OpenMM code with the backbone's topology and positions (N, CA, C; nanometers):
from openmm import Vec3, app, unit

residues = "MET LEU MET THR MET PHE ALA PHE PHE GLY LEU VAL GLY ASN GLY VAL VAL ILE TRP LEU ARG ARG LYS ASP SER LYS ASP ASN ILE ASN ILE TRP GLY GLY LEU LEU HIS ALA ILE LEU ASP THR LEU GLY SER LEU GLY LEU LEU VAL GLY SER GLY TYR ILE ILE PHE THR GLN GLN PHE VAL ALA ASP GLY ALA VAL THR ILE GLY ILE ALA ALA LEU THR LEU GLY GLY ALA VAL TRP ILE ILE LYS LYS ALA TRP ARG MET LEU ARG".split()
positions = [
    Vec3(0.0793, -0.1187, 0.0031),
    Vec3(0.0009, 0.0031, -0.0005),
    Vec3(0.0862, 0.1267, -0.0005),
    Vec3(0.2018, 0.1228, 0.0701),
    Vec3(0.2898, 0.2427, 0.0781),
    Vec3(0.3443, 0.2707, -0.0587),
    Vec3(0.3805, 0.1595, -0.1392),
    Vec3(0.4341, 0.1768, -0.2727),
    Vec3(0.3235, 0.2487, -0.3581),
    Vec3(0.2035, 0.2167, -0.3448),
    Vec3(0.1064, 0.2778, -0.4185),
    Vec3(0.0935, 0.4262, -0.3934),
    Vec3(0.0983, 0.4668, -0.2635),
    Vec3(0.0913, 0.6074, -0.2284),
    Vec3(0.2126, 0.6820, -0.2885),
    Vec3(0.3293, 0.6254, -0.2788),
    Vec3(0.4498, 0.7015, -0.3369),
    Vec3(0.4342, 0.7090, -0.4832),
    Vec3(0.3833, 0.6078, -0.5537),
    Vec3(0.3681, 0.6156, -0.6935),
    Vec3(0.2664, 0.7190, -0.7319),
    Vec3(0.1633, 0.7322, -0.6519),
    Vec3(0.0616, 0.8387, -0.6882),
    Vec3(0.1149, 0.9728, -0.6723),
    Vec3(0.1919, 1.0019, -0.5645),
    Vec3(0.2497, 1.1346, -0.5449),
    Vec3(0.3574, 1.1539, -0.6548),
    Vec3(0.4326, 1.0566, -0.6884),
    Vec3(0.5326, 1.0687, -0.7990),
    Vec3(0.4654, 1.1054, -0.9304),
    Vec3(0.3487, 1.0439, -0.9580),
    Vec3(0.2745, 1.0704, -1.0795),
    Vec3(0.2262, 1.2210, -1.0834),
    Vec3(0.1738, 1.2656, -0.9733),
    Vec3(0.1244, 1.3980, -0.9602),
    Vec3(0.2408, 1.4994, -0.9769),
    Vec3(0.3487, 1.4773, -0.9040),
    Vec3(0.4649, 1.5714, -0.9087),
    Vec3(0.5249, 1.5715, -1.0485),
    Vec3(0.5434, 1.4611, -1.1012),
    Vec3(0.5999, 1.4606, -1.2449),
    Vec3(0.5023, 1.5189, -1.3444),
    Vec3(0.3840, 1.5010, -1.3260),
    Vec3(0.2837, 1.5658, -1.4202),
    Vec3(0.2994, 1.7246, -1.4135),
    Vec3(0.3206, 1.7749, -1.2983),
    Vec3(0.3409, 1.9218, -1.2847),
    Vec3(0.4699, 1.9608, -1.3548),
    Vec3(0.5745, 1.8805, -1.3403),
    Vec3(0.7046, 1.9153, -1.4072),
    Vec3(0.6986, 1.9090, -1.5559),
    Vec3(0.6188, 1.8080, -1.6093),
    Vec3(0.5962, 1.8018, -1.7532),
    Vec3(0.5177, 1.9160, -1.8029),
    Vec3(0.4202, 1.9570, -1.7292),
    Vec3(0.3281, 2.0733, -1.7685),
    Vec3(0.4176, 2.1996, -1.7715),
    Vec3(0.5052, 2.2221, -1.6744),
    Vec3(0.5910, 2.3350, -1.6713),
    Vec3(0.7011, 2.3391, -1.7777),
    Vec3(0.7547, 2.2211, -1.8134),
    Vec3(0.8660, 2.2275, -1.9071),
    Vec3(0.8279, 2.2040, -2.0484),
    Vec3(0.7051, 2.1850, -2.0780),
    Vec3(0.6652, 2.1399, -2.2171),
    Vec3(0.6987, 2.2505, -2.3221),
    Vec3(0.6905, 2.3767, -2.2907),
    Vec3(0.7129, 2.4785, -2.3958),
    Vec3(0.8542, 2.5012, -2.4258),
    Vec3(0.9352, 2.5109, -2.3177),
    Vec3(1.0781, 2.5400, -2.3417),
    Vec3(1.1629, 2.4264, -2.3893),
    Vec3(1.1103, 2.3075, -2.3922),
    Vec3(1.1870, 2.1969, -2.4303),
    Vec3(1.2235, 2.1826, -2.5816),
    Vec3(1.1601, 2.2580, -2.6597),
    Vec3(1.1798, 2.2482, -2.8063),
    Vec3(1.3150, 2.3125, -2.8478),
    Vec3(1.3638, 2.4109, -2.7732),
    Vec3(1.4807, 2.4790, -2.8107),
    Vec3(1.6101, 2.4480, -2.7291),
    Vec3(1.5952, 2.3662, -2.6257),
    Vec3(1.7125, 2.3455, -2.5386),
    Vec3(1.7179, 2.1954, -2.5062),
    Vec3(1.8308, 2.1317, -2.5423),
    Vec3(1.8409, 1.9877, -2.5187),
    Vec3(1.8518, 1.9560, -2.3688),
    Vec3(1.9008, 2.0497, -2.2856),
    Vec3(1.9080, 2.0283, -2.1398),
    Vec3(1.7618, 2.0205, -2.0874),
    Vec3(1.6841, 2.1149, -2.1280),
    Vec3(1.5384, 2.1135, -2.0790),
    Vec3(1.4696, 1.9935, -2.1346),
    Vec3(1.4971, 1.9600, -2.2623),
    Vec3(1.4400, 1.8391, -2.3243),
    Vec3(1.4795, 1.7147, -2.2424),
    Vec3(1.6068, 1.7066, -2.2007),
    Vec3(1.6485, 1.5924, -2.1218),
    Vec3(1.5767, 1.5852, -1.9851),
    Vec3(1.5555, 1.7015, -1.9266),
    Vec3(1.4798, 1.7068, -1.8029),
    Vec3(1.3318, 1.6672, -1.8238),
    Vec3(1.2767, 1.7124, -1.9342),
    Vec3(1.1380, 1.6704, -1.9634),
    Vec3(1.1317, 1.5232, -1.9926),
    Vec3(1.2266, 1.4667, -2.0608),
    Vec3(1.2222, 1.3247, -2.0903),
    Vec3(1.2358, 1.2461, -1.9594),
    Vec3(1.3223, 1.2983, -1.8684),
    Vec3(1.3377, 1.2305, -1.7383),
    Vec3(1.2017, 1.2300, -1.6670),
    Vec3(1.1323, 1.3480, -1.6645),
    Vec3(1.0033, 1.3531, -1.5991),
    Vec3(0.8965, 1.2580, -1.6607),
    Vec3(0.9069, 1.2473, -1.7957),
    Vec3(0.8167, 1.1591, -1.8699),
    Vec3(0.8430, 1.0169, -1.8288),
    Vec3(0.9730, 0.9787, -1.8208),
    Vec3(1.0077, 0.8405, -1.7855),
    Vec3(0.9698, 0.8186, -1.6406),
    Vec3(0.9895, 0.9102, -1.5559),
    Vec3(0.9509, 0.8961, -1.4114),
    Vec3(0.7923, 0.8803, -1.4028),
    Vec3(0.7227, 0.9554, -1.4868),
    Vec3(0.5767, 0.9393, -1.4883),
    Vec3(0.5385, 0.7982, -1.5332),
    Vec3(0.5985, 0.7486, -1.6373),
    Vec3(0.5694, 0.6122, -1.6812),
    Vec3(0.6043, 0.5153, -1.5770),
    Vec3(0.7162, 0.5371, -1.5068),
    Vec3(0.7562, 0.4532, -1.3924),
    Vec3(0.6479, 0.4519, -1.2876),
    Vec3(0.6024, 0.5685, -1.2525),
    Vec3(0.4964, 0.5777, -1.1492),
    Vec3(0.3724, 0.5059, -1.1870),
    Vec3(0.3357, 0.5194, -1.3195),
    Vec3(0.2200, 0.4424, -1.3676),
    Vec3(0.2430, 0.2956, -1.3576),
    Vec3(0.3622, 0.2525, -1.3932),
    Vec3(0.3999, 0.1096, -1.3770),
    Vec3(0.3883, 0.0636, -1.2387),
    Vec3(0.4345, 0.1455, -1.1428),
    Vec3(0.4302, 0.1103, -1.0035),
    Vec3(0.2825, 0.1021, -0.9543),
    Vec3(0.1997, 0.1919, -1.0034),
    Vec3(0.0568, 0.1856, -0.9623),
    Vec3(-0.0057, 0.0537, -1.0193),
    Vec3(0.0168, 0.0245, -1.1406),
    Vec3(-0.0377, -0.1011, -1.1976),
    Vec3(0.0255, -0.2204, -1.1261),
    Vec3(0.1541, -0.2207, -1.1118),
    Vec3(0.2172, -0.3373, -1.0483),
    Vec3(0.1761, -0.3496, -0.9015),
    Vec3(0.1676, -0.2468, -0.8260),
    Vec3(0.1278, -0.2586, -0.6888),
    Vec3(-0.0221, -0.2978, -0.6767),
    Vec3(-0.1035, -0.2462, -0.7658),
    Vec3(-0.2436, -0.2926, -0.7680),
    Vec3(-0.2431, -0.4410, -0.7964),
    Vec3(-0.1691, -0.4874, -0.8927),
    Vec3(-0.1717, -0.6319, -0.9289),
    Vec3(-0.1206, -0.7154, -0.8017),
    Vec3(-0.0185, -0.6699, -0.7379),
    Vec3(0.0341, -0.7395, -0.6166),
    Vec3(-0.0693, -0.7411, -0.5070),
    Vec3(-0.1376, -0.6320, -0.4868),
    Vec3(-0.2343, -0.6277, -0.3763),
    Vec3(-0.3484, -0.7196, -0.4042),
    Vec3(-0.3941, -0.7304, -0.5283),
    Vec3(-0.5112, -0.8198, -0.5507),
    Vec3(-0.4747, -0.9644, -0.5809),
    Vec3(-0.3510, -0.9917, -0.6305),
    Vec3(-0.3193, -1.1294, -0.6607),
    Vec3(-0.2166, -1.1899, -0.5707),
    Vec3(-0.1410, -1.1074, -0.4957),
    Vec3(-0.0330, -1.1605, -0.4072),
    Vec3(0.0757, -1.2263, -0.4931),
    Vec3(0.0872, -1.1922, -0.6205),
    Vec3(0.1929, -1.2431, -0.7040),
    Vec3(0.3024, -1.1369, -0.7174),
    Vec3(0.4093, -1.1524, -0.6483),
    Vec3(0.5111, -1.0489, -0.6356),
    Vec3(0.6058, -1.0431, -0.7608),
    Vec3(0.5850, -1.1324, -0.8527),
    Vec3(0.6619, -1.1271, -0.9846),
    Vec3(0.6367, -1.0015, -1.0539),
    Vec3(0.5274, -0.9345, -1.0310),
    Vec3(0.4986, -0.8071, -1.1010),
    Vec3(0.6001, -0.7028, -1.0636),
    Vec3(0.6567, -0.7078, -0.9403),
    Vec3(0.7576, -0.6066, -0.9011),
    Vec3(0.8786, -0.6161, -0.9948),
    Vec3(0.9289, -0.7357, -1.0165),
    Vec3(1.0430, -0.7536, -1.1062),
    Vec3(1.0125, -0.7075, -1.2499),
    Vec3(0.8929, -0.7445, -1.2948),
    Vec3(0.8553, -0.7085, -1.4333),
    Vec3(0.8478, -0.5572, -1.4494),
    Vec3(0.7893, -0.4857, -1.3494),
    Vec3(0.7850, -0.3420, -1.3563),
    Vec3(0.9188, -0.2810, -1.3525),
    Vec3(1.0064, -0.3397, -1.2685),
    Vec3(1.1434, -0.2872, -1.2568),
    Vec3(1.2234, -0.2994, -1.3933),
    Vec3(1.2066, -0.4135, -1.4575),
    Vec3(1.2769, -0.4358, -1.5839),
    Vec3(1.2174, -0.3386, -1.6894),
    Vec3(1.0845, -0.3159, -1.6867),
    Vec3(1.0272, -0.2251, -1.7847),
    Vec3(1.0731, -0.0782, -1.7634),
    Vec3(1.0812, -0.0366, -1.6339),
    Vec3(1.1342, 0.0921, -1.6082),
    Vec3(1.2792, 0.1101, -1.6482),
    Vec3(1.3566, 0.0129, -1.6250),
    Vec3(1.4983, 0.0105, -1.6633),
    Vec3(1.5107, 0.0228, -1.8175),
    Vec3(1.4301, -0.0523, -1.8865),
    Vec3(1.4365, -0.0496, -2.0342),
    Vec3(1.3918, 0.0849, -2.0863),
    Vec3(1.2965, 0.1486, -2.0290),
    Vec3(1.2550, 0.2826, -2.0734),
    Vec3(1.3627, 0.3849, -2.0438),
    Vec3(1.4243, 0.3719, -1.9260),
    Vec3(1.5339, 0.4641, -1.8913),
    Vec3(1.6560, 0.4502, -1.9849),
    Vec3(1.6908, 0.3241, -2.0165),
    Vec3(1.8011, 0.3047, -2.1064),
    Vec3(1.7679, 0.3583, -2.2488),
    Vec3(1.6469, 0.3373, -2.2972),
    Vec3(1.6122, 0.3880, -2.4232),
    Vec3(1.6114, 0.5375, -2.4270),
    Vec3(1.5626, 0.6077, -2.3228),
    Vec3(1.5719, 0.7454, -2.3145),
    Vec3(1.7112, 0.8023, -2.3150),
    Vec3(1.7972, 0.7370, -2.2392),
    Vec3(1.9411, 0.7754, -2.2346),
    Vec3(2.0048, 0.7608, -2.3672),
    Vec3(1.9794, 0.6537, -2.4368),
    Vec3(2.0402, 0.6331, -2.5718),
    Vec3(1.9913, 0.7411, -2.6659),
    Vec3(1.8652, 0.7754, -2.6580),
    Vec3(1.8023, 0.8819, -2.7451),
    Vec3(1.8704, 1.0182, -2.7221),
    Vec3(1.8873, 1.0528, -2.5912),
    Vec3(1.9555, 1.1752, -2.5657),
    Vec3(2.0977, 1.1792, -2.6084),
    Vec3(2.1723, 1.0741, -2.5891),
    Vec3(2.3116, 1.0641, -2.6308),
    Vec3(2.3200, 1.0809, -2.7865),
    Vec3(2.2333, 1.0139, -2.8587),
    Vec3(2.2285, 1.0225, -2.9995),
    Vec3(2.2044, 1.1686, -3.0499),
    Vec3(2.1031, 1.2373, -2.9843),
    Vec3(2.0699, 1.3674, -3.0220),
    Vec3(2.1888, 1.4651, -2.9900),
    Vec3(2.2500, 1.4471, -2.8727),
    Vec3(2.3678, 1.5317, -2.8406),
    Vec3(2.4799, 1.5080, -2.9395),
    Vec3(2.5040, 1.3891, -2.9736),
    Vec3(2.6099, 1.3543, -3.0695),
    Vec3(2.5867, 1.4177, -3.1970),
    Vec3(2.4604, 1.4183, -3.2485),
    Vec3(2.4277, 1.4865, -3.3770),
    Vec3(2.4512, 1.6371, -3.3704),
    Vec3(2.4311, 1.6953, -3.2551),
    Vec3(2.4413, 1.8342, -3.2408),
    Vec3(2.5932, 1.8718, -3.2345),
    Vec3(2.6752, 1.7827, -3.1817),
    Vec3(2.8196, 1.8130, -3.1712),
    Vec3(2.8968, 1.7867, -3.2984),
    Vec3(2.8407, 1.7139, -3.3927),
    Vec3(2.9081, 1.6870, -3.5118),
    Vec3(2.9062, 1.8048, -3.6090),
] * unit.nanometer
topology = app.Topology()
chain = topology.addChain("A")
for resn in residues:
    res = topology.addResidue(resn, chain)
    for name in ("N", "CA", "C"):
        topology.addAtom(name, app.Element.getBySymbol(name[0]), res)
C-alpha cells in the first residue's frame, strides 16, 4: 500500500514538471532531457501503480520484477536517445 501512495505522489509531481517544461523543451536539449526524465518517471509511477495494484489483488510478487525491468528498459532507451541527439548536435 505504501508503494501505491508513493507512486501516486510521484505521478502528480512529475505531471506538474511535464506541464511546466513542455514549452521550453523544443529549443534546449538540457530542458528536453529534463522533460524526458520527468516523462520516464511518470511512466515509472504508472507502472508502479499498476504493479502494486496487481500485487495487492493477486499476491503475485513477480509483478515487481517485471515493472522494474520495464522501467529500466525505458530509462536506457531514453538515455540512448539523448546521447544520439547530443552527438548529432556536436558533429
